[in-house]
N, C-alpha and C positions, 0 to 999 in steps of 0.2 A: 240103590237109593238115589234120587235127584238130589243134585246139589242145592242147597240153599243160597239164594243170592246173599251177598255181602259176608258169605263165611269165608273163613281162611283159604279153604280149598279154592274159592272162586278167584284168588289172585295167584294161583299156581299158573305158569307160563305154559305147561304144557296144556291145559285146558283151552287155552286161546287155539293152539294147533287143532286139537279134537274137535272143537265148536266149527273152525273155520273148514275142518274136513268136510263134518256133518253138512254145513251150509252148501257145500259145493256139490255133495250127493243129493242134497234136498232140490237144487236147482235142476240136477239131471234128471230127477223124477217129476219134475214140473209142480213142487211144493213150494211156490215162490213167496207166499205170505211167512210160511214158517222158515223158509231159509232167509228173509230178510231178518226175522226176529233173532234167528240164529248168529247171523254174521254182525247184527248189532252188538250183541252181546260179546262175540268174540272182541270185537273192535274196543268196547270198553274195557275189557282184561288187559289187552295188548295197552292200551292207554295208561292205564294205572302202573302196568309193570315194567313197562319199557318205554313209554312216550310215544308222542304223536311224530317224532322224527325218526323212528325205528323203521327200515324198511318192510318190516313185517307187518308194521301198521298200514303202509303203503298198498300192500298186496291186498290186505284185507280190505280198504277202500275200493280197490279194483273189483274184487268180488261183490261188494255191495253195488257198485254201478252196474254189474252186469244182471244183479238181480233185480234191481229197479228198473233197467231196460226192458227185461222180460215183462215185468208187470204194467209197462206203458209208462213209467214216469220218466220220461225221457230227459226233461230239464234237470232234475234231481240227479239221474243217472249222469248227464254231462258233467254237470258239477264234482260228483265225487271222483270221475275218471280224471278229469283233469286235475285235481286236487292229488290225487294217486299218482299220475305222470310227474307233477312238479316235486313231489316229495321223495320219489325214486330218483329222479334226476338229481337232486340235491343231496341225498344219502349214498347213492352209488355211483354217481359220476356219469358224465356224457357218455364214456367209452364202454361202461359195464354191459355186458350182453343182455342182461334182463332188461336195461333200460332203452337200449337201442331198438327203438319201433318204427 
């Protein structure tokens, strides 16, 4: 059964990971609209559970940026990707291998 929005299970941190993985697979399959909806839901969960300064939030923003780019929404994609880079730089540090691009 599908989870109801705003149910207690909606705030389970593992749900963010599952949704993020689903969004990534939807992108690979070319289902960009569904991927965008899914990654935005994952972002809402990550924000509520761990906050907007958590590296996982930055990674999800990166995925959102990629989805938006695939849809031709380049200005919005650039904005989300810049936010992701800034957040990862701040939360992980300049020398972290994940940030060093």
